[in-house]
N, C-alpha and C positions, 0 to 999 in steps of 0.2 A: 505491499498502499505504497503510498507517492506521498507526503507531506504535503499536508492539508496550506499551502501557503493562506492566507489569510492578507488581505484585501490592506490593513491597516493598525496603527498602533491603536492599541487594545489602553492605553492610557491619552494620550493626546490625538488618536483621532486620524494623524497623518495619515493620507498615504499610500502606500508601502506596495508597492508593483512587485511579481514574480523577480524579476533581475532590483532589486533594490540591494543600494549594498551597504547601506547600514540600519536591514534589517536582524533585528535578534529576535531569537526564541530559546526556553524552555527545554526540560523534556516532554513534555503536554502539548507539545508546540501554542503555547501561550505564546503571545509577535508582540515585540514594543520596537521604538525606534531604539538609537542606539542613546541619542539627545536623551528618556525616560530614565533609560536602560540605568544609564554613567549618570542622571545628574539629579532624579528624582527615588530612586525606584536602588541606589547605592550598591546594584546587580543584583540584587532576591526578588525572584517571582514573587510578585503580589499575592499571587492566586497558589500557588503549590512551597513556597520558602526552598525553588532550587535553583542554579545559578545559571547565568545563559548561554551562547555561543552565538556567530551568525547564521544564519539563515543561510542556508546553502540556494544559489540559484538555482535554478531549472533549466535545462540549453533549451533556448528556444522554439528548433525547433521538436519538443517533446511536448510542449504547451495547449498544446491541439487537442489528441490525448490523453491527456493529464493536465486539463484547467488548472487555473485558481478557484477556492474559495473565492464568492463574492459578501459573504455574507461576513459582513459585520461585526466586531463585537466589541463592547469595551468593557472596562473594571468600572464599575462606580465610585465614586469617590477620587479617585484615581488622578486627577489632573489639577484636586488641591491639595494632596499631598505633597512633601518638599522633605 
């Protein structure tokens, strides 16, 4: 099963397209932008308590067969946490 490739940062709702170099994920595929991971979350996933790694970039020729998710996920209250 390929990664879900969520379309946005769960904290600030910034768009994170499949080739976004600053998309970060945890082991449960919670998805955040690098800025939120570093400045708001301090490297700890607010959903599971795990750490983050850069989200792999799916090759463009695989996107048609394995499309990214269109479901936007937001962590309630994250934008006001610091």
